[in-house]
N, C-alpha and C positions, 0 to 999 in steps of 0.2 A: 757586328763583331765577326772577325774571321777566325777560323779554326787555328788554335795555337796562340791566340792573341789575348792579352789581359784586357779587362774592361777599361783600364786606364790607357793602355796603348790604343785601343779602339777609339776612345774619346779624342785623343790627340790627333790620330789619323783622320777621323771623320771631320774634325774642325778644319783641318788643312784642306781636305777634299771638298767640303761644302762652302767654305768661306775664304780659303787661301791664307788663313791666319795660322801663325805658329803660336801654340798655346802651352802654358805651363800650368798644370792642375795645382790648385792650392788646397782644396778640401772637397769632401763629399757633401753635397747638399741633401740628397736623399734618394730613396728608391721608390718609384711610383708604379703600383701594380694593381690598382683597382680594375677588376674585370670589365667595368663599364666605361673606362677612360677613353677607349677608342671603339666606335661603333662597328668597325670592320672586323675586328678580332681582338682577342686578349693579348695585350702587349705589356711589356715591362720596360721602364726607362730608369737607368741609373744616371743621376744628374750630378755633375761636378761643377764647382766654381773654378774659374781659371783666370789667369792673366794672359793677355795676348799682345803680340806686336804685329804691326802691319795694318793695312787698310782692307776691310772686308769686301770681298767681291763674290757675287753669286756664281757658283761653279757646280759641276756634277748634277745633283738633284735639286739644288737651290737656284731658283730663277733670279733672286735678288738676295743681297745681304746688307744689313745696316746695323748701326748701333742705336739703341734706344735707352731712355731713362724711364724711371717709374712714371714720370709725368707725360711721356709722349708715346706710350705703347699703341700699336695699331688696334683698331676696333676688332678686326677679325683675327682671332688667335685660335689655332687648332686645338681640339680635344681639351685636355686639362692643363694646357701650358700656361694659362693665366694663373692657375693655382700654383704651379711651380714657380712662376715669376713672383707671385705674392710671397711665397715661402722664402725666396731669395732676398727680396727687398726687406722683409721683416727680420732676416737673420744678420743683416749688415751691422 
């Protein structure tokens, strides 16, 4: 998040920077703040659900970008992101 930017603005900007997608946020999924969620340091993630247009392409910090369903998630998912995805799939 940049200084002077809302969390919502940051989410839209980061989606574009990391994947090349234009997104429209539809709702807040949750805030994830367990101090143990990232072994490097305490982090907080505000997670939104969004609709997107375009084809995802890895950019900026993302080497790759792809679309996954609940049935074809990669084995190796960082930190507590599997829990976040589980929360998303169970909230649909």
